[in-house]
N, C-alpha and C positions, 0 to 999 in steps of 0.2 A: 866690245865697244857698247856703250850703256846709255847711250843717248840716241834722239833721233837724228842730228848733226853729223855723229860720227858716220851714218849709215852712207853717208854720200860718198864715202871713201870706197865702196864695195863696185867692182863690176859685176852687173846685173844681167844675166842669161835666160830669158823668158820663154818655155814653151809657150806653144799657140792656143792649140784645141783644150777648152777648158781652162784656161789660164788666161788669155787674153780675149779671146772669145769664146762664148757659151754653144761652144760645137762641139764638143765630145760626144753628148749623148745622140744628136743627129746625125753623125758619123758612126756611131756604133749603129743605130738602127738602120742606116744604110746600109751596112754591110750586111746586117740580119735580112732584111729586106730582099738580098740577091739568092739567100737561099730559102725564101717562105714555104716554095713548094717541095722541101724535104719532109719527111715523116715527123712528126712531132720530137719524137725522142731525139733525131740527129739534128732539127732545128733549136730544140733546147741546148743542146752540147753545144753549138755554135755559137750560141748568146751567151752563155756561162764561159768558154774558151776566151771571146771578144772584151766581155768585162770585165777580166783579168790582165788583158795585155794592152793597157794603153801607151803611147809611146811609141810604138813600133812601126818600121813601115809597112804598107798595105800589101805588098808580094809576101813578107814573110807571112802575114796572117793567112792572106790565101794558101799559101803553100803548104800551111800546117793545117788546115780547114779541109783541103782537099786529100792530102795524104793520110794525114792520121785520124781526122775525124769522119770524114765518108768515104776512106780508103778506096779513093782513085788516084789515077796517073795526074802529076801536079806539073804538067808540063809546059814548057815557057810560054807557048800558045795561049795553053788554057789561062794562065795567069795573066797575059796580056791583056785578055779578053775581059777577065773580071776586073782588072785595074781601070779599063776605061769605061766600063759599066757603071763600077764605083763613081771614077768622077762626073762621069754625067749627072749620077744622082744627086751628088753632094755641090756642084756649083752653085746653083741657084739659092740652094738652102745656106750655102755660107756668104753668100752676098748679104742675107737678111738676120742671121744671126745675132741677137743681142752681145753686146760686149761685157765680161765678166763687171759686176758690179766695182766701180774705183777703179777700175783698169786703165780707163781713159785720163782720169783725174791723174792718178801717179804718173804716167808715161810726160803726160803735159807738164808737170811738175818737176819732175827729174830728166827729162832730155835735152841735152848740153849743161849738165850739170856732172853726170856722170855718166860712166861706158854703159850703155844698153845695148843687147843683143838681142834676137829672135833666133831660135834652134830649136825646129821641130822634124818630127822625123814623115810631114809631107813632102812628097817632090819639090824641090826647089823651084823649079818654074812655076808651079801652081801656088806654092807658099808665096813667092813676092808677086805675082799676079793678086792673089786675093788682098796682101798687105796694100798694094798701090791703089785697089780700087776702096779699100775701108778705109785709107788715107793714114794708114798706119807706119808704114816704111820710115816716113820723116823722123822717127822716134828712135830709129835704129841705128847705130853703126853699120851693121851686117844683118841681112835677112839670112838665114842659112835653113836648107832643108836638106833632105835624103836624094843621095846617097853622100856620104856615109852615115853608119849607124849614129847614136846621139854619144855613145861613148867616144867613137871616135872623132866626130863633129867637135862636141867639147873640147877634147885634147888639140886638136888642130886649131882651135880657136885660141886657145891659152899659148900657144907658141906663136902663132901668128900675129898676136896683138900684145905680146910680152905681160901678161897678167898672171901672177902667183895666185896659185890656187888659194892661199888662205885669204886672198883679198876679191876673192871671187862668189859669187851664189847662185846657184841655181834654182830656179823658182819653177816646179811644175806639180802636176797632177797625178801622175803617176809612177807604180815603182821603178819602171825604167826610167823616168827622171831622176829618181834619188837612185838608181845605181850608175848613173854617168856619173852623178857628181862624187859618189865616192869612190870610183875607179878613179878620178881625177884628183881626189882630194880636195876638191871646194865644198864650202858651205851646201847645204840645201835648206827649202822653205817650201813647206809642201801645201797646196791650195787644195782643199777637200770642204766641199759644201756639207757633208756629212760626218763630221768627226767620228762618231761611231760607227763609220764604214771607211775609215782611213785606211788606205794600203799601204801606209808606213809603219815601221816600229814605233813602239810607244814613245819612244824621248825625241822624236822629231819634232822640231818648230813648226806649225800648220798656222793656218787663215782660213776662214770660209771664203774669204773673196779678198779684192785688193785694198777695199778700204782700210785694212789694218795691217797693210804689209809693211809700211814702216815704222811699227810696233813690232812685227814678227820681226825683220832684220835686226832692231833693237838688241831683240834678246838673245841674238850670236855669240 
């Protein structure tokens, strides 16, 4: 498809943090803050891990940090406690996080003209609550959180809504989003504020924000 008009034929599936809201960094900081009392080397290892693992459910991240970085039992009670602490830390920040430049204008332009979906690793009840609070839900046919993981969530969406993979685009800011798209055979557009630090393969179509998303879609 070579022009912007043709891009209206695609179903668009958006990640949330770092794609719709500028909230990826604040979430990473909230994760890191929970381990602020650890020794410097361990804390640095936690931050390094988190910076590479966007788009995964928080419980997956906490299990890895507890078991593989800190070497302590990752029992379910501990994971629940960490998840609740994390939720409390980010709720107010998410209410105040600015949108990614161009996001609201793009959604206003495209909603009702082509299928738009929100797919995030955030727990679904929380995702729907913040989308409602920020008046974002009205733009999307579905607001989908975890569980399941993104690969499964996207697969289920394609089946449920009868979208052909070749007519669907996943728009995300993490390698996990890219993997979900590739696993399901859909197109992908990466959002990366710093192209020199892109987590995607070199041939991936990317945009620095959503002002240029239409142009990025036209390149597919």
